[in-house]
Structure formats: C-alpha cells, structure tokens
C-alpha positions as CSV (number, residue, x, y, z in Angstrom):
1,M,97.5,86.7,93.9
2,G,98.6,83.3,94.9
3,I,98.5,82.3,98.6
4,E,102.3,81.9,98.8
5,R,102.9,85.3,97.4
6,L,100.3,86.8,99.8
7,K,102.0,85.1,102.7
8,K,105.4,86.4,101.7
9,E,104.1,90.0,101.3
10,V,102.4,89.8,104.8
11,C,105.6,88.4,106.3
12,R,107.7,91.2,104.8
13,A,105.2,93.8,106.1
14,N,105.3,92.4,109.6
15,I,109.1,92.4,109.7
16,K,109.1,96.0,108.3
17,L,106.7,97.0,111.1
18,Y,109.1,95.5,113.6
19,R,112.2,97.1,112.2
20,S,110.4,100.5,112.2
21,G,110.5,100.4,116.0
22,L,106.8,100.6,116.4
23,V,106.3,97.3,118.1
24,T,107.8,95.8,121.2
25,S,108.2,92.1,121.9
26,T,105.4,90.3,120.0
27,F,103.0,93.2,120.1
28,G,101.3,94.2,116.9
29,N,100.3,92.5,113.7
30,V,99.9,93.0,110.0
31,S,97.5,91.2,107.6
32,G,96.8,91.3,103.9
33,I,93.9,90.1,101.8
34,D,93.5,88.4,98.4
35,R,90.1,89.9,97.3
36,E,89.6,87.5,94.4
37,R,89.7,84.5,96.7
38,S,88.5,86.3,99.9
39,L,91.5,85.0,101.8
40,V,93.3,86.8,104.6
41,A,96.9,86.2,105.7
42,I,98.0,87.3,109.1
43,K,100.8,87.1,111.6
44,P,100.5,84.2,114.1
45,S,99.8,85.0,117.7
46,G,102.8,85.5,120.0
47,V,105.5,84.5,117.5
48,S,108.7,86.5,117.6
49,Y,109.3,88.8,114.7
50,E,113.0,87.8,114.7
51,S,112.1,84.2,113.9
52,L,109.1,84.9,111.7
53,T,109.0,83.3,108.3
54,Y,106.4,83.3,105.6
55,R,105.6,79.7,106.4
56,D,104.4,80.8,109.8
57,I,101.8,83.1,108.3
58,V,98.2,81.9,108.9
59,V,95.6,82.1,106.1
60,L,91.8,82.3,106.8
61,N,88.7,83.1,105.0
62,L,86.5,86.1,105.8
63,D,84.4,83.9,108.2
64,G,87.6,83.2,110.2
65,V,87.9,79.6,109.2
66,K,91.6,78.6,109.0
67,I,92.6,77.6,105.5
68,E,96.3,77.1,105.9
69,G,98.8,77.2,108.8
70,K,99.7,75.2,111.8
71,L,99.8,78.1,114.3
72,N,97.1,80.1,115.9
73,P,96.4,83.5,114.1
74,S,96.8,86.8,115.8
75,S,94.4,87.4,118.7
76,D,93.3,90.5,116.8
77,T,92.2,88.5,113.7
78,K,88.5,89.2,114.2
79,T,89.1,92.9,114.2
80,H,91.1,92.7,110.9
81,L,88.3,90.5,109.4
82,E,85.6,93.0,110.3
83,L,87.6,95.8,108.7
84,Y,88.0,93.7,105.5
85,R,84.3,92.9,105.4
86,N,83.3,96.6,105.7
87,F,86.1,98.5,104.1
88,K,85.8,97.0,100.7
89,D,88.8,98.7,99.0
90,I,91.5,98.0,101.6
91,G,94.2,95.4,101.0
92,G,96.1,95.4,104.3
93,V,95.7,96.2,108.0
94,A,98.3,97.0,110.6
95,H,98.0,97.3,114.4
96,T,100.5,98.5,116.9
97,H,100.9,99.9,120.4
98,S,103.3,102.5,119.2
99,T,104.1,105.1,122.0
100,F,102.7,108.4,120.7
101,A,99.7,107.1,118.9
102,T,98.8,104.9,121.8
103,A,99.1,107.9,124.2
104,W,96.4,109.7,122.2
105,A,94.3,106.5,122.2
106,Q,94.7,106.1,125.9
107,S,93.7,109.8,126.3
108,C,90.6,109.0,124.2
109,K,91.4,112.0,122.1
110,P,91.5,112.3,118.3
111,I,94.8,113.6,116.8
112,P,94.0,117.0,115.4
113,C,95.2,118.0,111.9
114,L,97.5,120.9,112.9
115,G,99.7,121.2,109.9
116,T,100.9,120.1,106.5
117,T,102.9,117.0,107.7
118,H,99.6,115.5,108.8
119,A,97.7,116.7,105.7
120,D,100.2,115.0,103.4
121,F,98.9,111.6,104.7
122,F,95.5,112.0,106.2
123,Y,92.6,114.2,105.2
124,G,91.7,115.6,108.6
125,E,92.0,114.5,112.2
126,I,92.6,110.9,113.2
127,P,89.4,109.9,115.0
128,C,89.2,108.0,118.2
129,T,86.5,105.4,118.8
130,D,84.1,105.3,121.7
131,V,85.3,103.3,124.7
132,I,84.2,99.7,124.3
133,S,81.2,98.7,126.5
134,D,81.3,96.1,129.2
135,S,79.1,93.9,127.1
136,G,81.5,94.2,124.2
137,I,84.4,93.2,126.5
138,K,82.6,90.2,127.9
139,G,81.3,89.2,124.5
140,D,83.3,88.7,121.3
141,Y,85.8,91.3,122.2
142,E,88.0,91.5,119.1
143,L,84.9,91.5,116.8
144,E,83.3,94.2,118.9
145,T,86.6,96.2,118.5
146,G,86.2,96.0,114.8
147,K,82.6,97.1,114.9
148,L,83.7,100.1,117.0
149,I,86.1,101.1,114.2
150,V,83.6,100.6,111.5
151,N,81.0,102.6,113.4
152,T,83.5,105.4,113.8
153,F,83.7,105.6,110.0
154,K,80.0,105.7,109.3
155,S,80.3,109.4,108.4
156,R,84.0,109.4,107.5
157,D,85.9,108.3,104.4
158,Y,88.2,105.3,105.3
159,D,90.1,105.9,102.0
160,S,91.3,109.4,102.9
161,I,91.8,108.7,106.6
162,K,93.6,105.4,106.7
163,A,93.9,105.1,110.5
164,V,92.0,105.2,113.7
165,L,92.7,105.2,117.5
166,V,90.8,102.6,119.5
167,A,90.0,104.3,122.8
168,C,92.1,103.0,125.7
169,H,93.8,100.5,123.3
170,G,95.9,101.7,120.4
171,P,96.0,102.5,116.6
172,F,95.0,100.5,113.6
173,S,95.8,101.6,110.1
174,W,95.2,100.2,106.6
175,G,96.0,100.7,102.9
176,V,95.7,99.1,99.5
177,S,98.3,96.5,100.6
178,A,99.9,95.2,103.8
179,D,103.0,97.3,103.0
180,E,100.9,100.5,102.7
181,A,99.2,99.7,106.0
182,V,102.6,99.6,107.6
183,E,103.6,102.9,106.0
184,M,100.4,104.5,107.4
185,S,101.4,103.2,110.9
186,I,104.8,104.8,110.5
187,A,103.3,108.1,109.3
188,L,100.7,108.0,112.1
189,E,103.3,107.6,114.8
190,D,105.3,110.6,113.6
191,I,102.2,112.7,113.3
192,A,101.0,111.7,116.8
193,K,104.4,112.8,118.2
194,V,104.5,116.1,116.4
195,A,100.9,116.9,117.4
196,M,101.7,116.1,121.1
197,F,104.7,118.5,121.1
198,T,102.6,121.1,119.2
199,M,99.9,121.1,121.9
200,I,102.5,121.2,124.7
201,I,104.0,124.4,123.1
202,N,100.6,125.9,122.4
203,S,97.6,124.2,123.9
204,Q,95.4,126.6,121.9
205,S,96.7,125.4,118.5
206,L,94.0,125.2,115.8
207,N,93.4,122.8,113.1
208,I,94.9,123.6,109.7
209,K,92.7,125.7,107.5
210,K,90.8,123.8,104.9
211,S,92.4,125.4,101.9
212,L,95.9,124.4,103.1
213,L,94.6,120.9,104.0
214,D,93.1,120.5,100.5
215,K,96.3,121.7,98.9
216,H,98.6,119.3,100.7
217,Y,96.4,116.3,100.6
218,L,95.1,116.6,97.1
219,R,98.5,117.4,95.5
220,K,99.6,113.9,96.7
221,H,96.4,111.9,96.6
222,G,93.8,113.7,94.4
223,K,92.9,113.0,90.8
224,D,95.2,115.8,89.7
225,A,98.0,114.9,92.1
226,Y,101.5,116.0,91.0
227,Y,103.6,114.7,93.9
228,G,106.3,112.1,93.1
229,Q,107.0,110.5,89.7
230,K,104.7,109.1,87.1
231,K,104.6,105.3,86.9
232,G,106.2,103.9,83.9
C-alpha cells in the first residue's frame, strides 16, 4: 500500500467515525498501518473532523519518528503504536469517548456478553483494563496505556475480541483495516448501550451460554462461516 493511499483510507475512516456520532469536538482518532513498510498513518491532534483532509494525516514509523506531515500526530499515538507492535495481525485502531462504552469504562467494568447481538461481533465479554498506576500517569502516559491494553490480552485473543475498555478512560477497538476498526467502535457502542439497559431491567442477567455464543460468532467469523455473501 502506498503512503498516499494509506493516508486517504485513514482520513475516510476518521470522517466515518465522526459521522457515526461517536465522537464530540476533536475527541477520538483512527489510525492505519502499512505492514510492509512498518508505517502508521494517524489523525493529527486537535484538528476538526469537518476540515480534515488526507493531506493533514501524519505518518510515523513504529518507533514514533515522523516520516511525513507538518502537524502533530494524535496525543494517543504511542498507544496506537504499542498495539501495532504487539497485535501483529491488526491493520487499524480506533479510539473514542462514546457515551455508553465510556460509561462502562468509567465504571471499571467489562461489558458482559449477554446475547446474540454481542456474540455476532465479539467472542465473549469486552474486558476492562486495570486502572493505570500513578507511576504510569507520571511517566510515558500514552505508552503505558498501550501496555495496559496489551497486558489485558495476555490470556485473551485480540482477533476474536477486537475491543477493550481502558479503565476510567474509554474504548479502543481494532481490525484488519482502519475502516474495520471504526466498524468495531460502532458495534461496541450499540452493544454497550444494550448491555446497560439489560442490566437495568434485570441486574441478575447471565452471560449467554457458550453453545449460543459459539453458534452466533462462528457462523459469521469461523472457518465454516456462512453469514453474508461469498466474495467474487
């Protein structure tokens, strides 16, 4: 993938995130990576989505060295880079402060997998990280945030659960592309909303049984998936 194409894809993904209603003002950001060149394109910090063009997108290497762009990259760049360094198969990362997912994050609670809507997208609960330590806050904060996420997935599969809640902060999601990362953010917000209402109606609601979880997730994502149309 050429740098110009990557920048255009990341710009479109950021605008899509904004139009989805999941970000307010200049909150949130989307990035994408060219794995062959180990280059990451990301939204610039504090730039309005309404005026954003692909020429504004900043390109860096995985060490955080700016390769292209006049503007400062997102303040969350080091978090994105840490995810790319550790989650080797992902191609895009999105971060929002969307209302319902952020409410779960601020409650420091994972989003339970209560039904098939959730199971269609994520194979189990959406985990919540530990609360960041004072040393992490005082140190390289955004890098430490990334490390918190990576540590949360030490015993989880980042490919089947493409989202996380950062305690007291908000959600991050990812996918094979910047566009899929945005799609996961959109799905996550809806699932977070439904889960909240479900727990209000019945606080004793239980996680979906594994056989039903397997059926709904695997019919869409498994090797024998039959949801949707065959490519070509």
